C-alpha positions, -999 to 999 in steps of 0.1 A, spaced: -447 497 -210 -450 469 -236 -456 477 -272 -460 453 -301 -449 466 -334 -464 450 -366 -434 456 -388 -451 460 -422 -473 485 -439 -490 458 -460 -528 460 -456 -544 428 -442 -511 411 -435 -505 380 -414 -480 400 -395 -507 422 -380 -528 391 -372 -499 376 -353 -493 409 -335 -529 409 -324 -526 373 -312 -495 383 -291 -515 412 -277 -543 388 -266 -519 363 -251 -502 390 -231 -536 402 -219 -543 366 -207 -510 370 -187 -522 403 -171 -501 426 -193 -517 454 -213 -496 459 -244 -500 486 -270 -500 478 -307 -484 499 -333 -493 488 -369 -473 505 -396 -501 501 -421 -510 538 -421 -479 554 -407 -459 577 -430 -424 569 -419 -408 591 -446 -416 624 -429 -413 637 -393 -447 654 -394 -471 660 -365 -486 624 -368 -451 608 -366 -441 630 -337 -472 620 -318 -463 583 -323 -428 591 -311 -440 609 -280 -470 587 -271 -456 552 -280 -419 550 -288 -404 571 -260 -425 557 -231 -421 521 -242 -394 501 -225 -402 466 -239 -409 460 -276 -421 430 -294 -413 432 -331 -434 410 -354 -417 411 -388 -425 393 -421 -398 381 -444 -392 406 -472 -365 396 -497 -345 377 -471 -347 405 -445 -373 426 -427 -394 454 -443 -379 487 -452 -408 505 -436 -396 493 -402 -361 504 -409 -375 538 -418 -393 540 -385 -359 539 -368 -343 563 -392 -370 589 -390 -371 592 -352 -358 624 -337 -327 609 -320 -313 573 -318 -312 578 -280 -349 575 -277 -344 537 -283 -314 533 -260 -314 508 -231 -348 493 -239 -355 456 -244 -369 437 -274 -383 404 -285 -382 395 -321 -407 373 -339 -403 365 -376 -432 353 -398 -432 338 -433 -452 315 -455 -419 297 -462 -400 272 -441 -375 295 -423 -398 319 -405 -377 349 -414 -346 337 -396 -323 359 -417 -346 389 -412 -346 383 -374 -308 384 -375 -308 416 -395 -333 432 -372 -313 421 -342 -282 438 -355 -301 471 -361 -316 469 -326 -282 463 -311 -269 493 -329 -297 513 -314 -285 500 -280 -317 479 -275 -310 446 -258 -325 417 -277 -339 386 -260 -321 355 -273 -353 336 -280 -361 350 -314 -390 329 -327 -393 321 -364 -428 312 -373 -429 293 -405 -458 285 -428 -479 311 -410 -506 308 -436 -512 272 -424 -511 281 -386 -538 307 -387 -575 300 -391 -599 320 -413 -604 345 -385 -566 351 -381 -563 332 -349 -537 305 -342 -553 271 -348 -521 252 -341 -517 243 -304 -480 237 -307 -475 272 -320 -496 286 -292 -476 267 -266 -443 279 -281 -455 315 -281 -466 313 -244 -431 299 -236 -414 327 -255 -435 354 -239 -430 339 -204 -392 339 -209 -393 375 -222 -415 388 -193 -392 372 -167 -360 384 -185 -372 419 -192 -385 425 -157 -353 412 -141 -369 382 -124 -351 349 -120 -368 320 -137 -380 293 -112 -360 261 -114 -382 231 -125 
């Protein structure tokens, strides 16, 4: 099961727009991916709503795609709290992840991608090496929140193809 996590609770974020674009591209590839937006998730309390997310999304997912904005040179605290509030670290163990950083700046959250990768590795999640930093996101999306830049779309397709092959244990065809 694939799940895309939009790693911010900021309402109307570019992060969620990018997450939805990833979901559409995966659908084009024949993969139905769930989408977990942290916009309305209370990660501070393990209440019934949080436990439902844990049971219905986190535990059954074996392939994550984390879309994270740059917050102060790292990734948002709300995403870190998602990990910290879960019942046991072991519910994350031995899964696979793809990381995508987004920012309006020039580095595409490179440092945040590294920080998130370290946290995921600590949780025993294997991180795909192609961690895509998407810079100047505000210039790559059109007024409807869709990617208008063909090079960005091509790069995302390539990243997702690599992740699908890698995470499902297939060998990449030699070209």
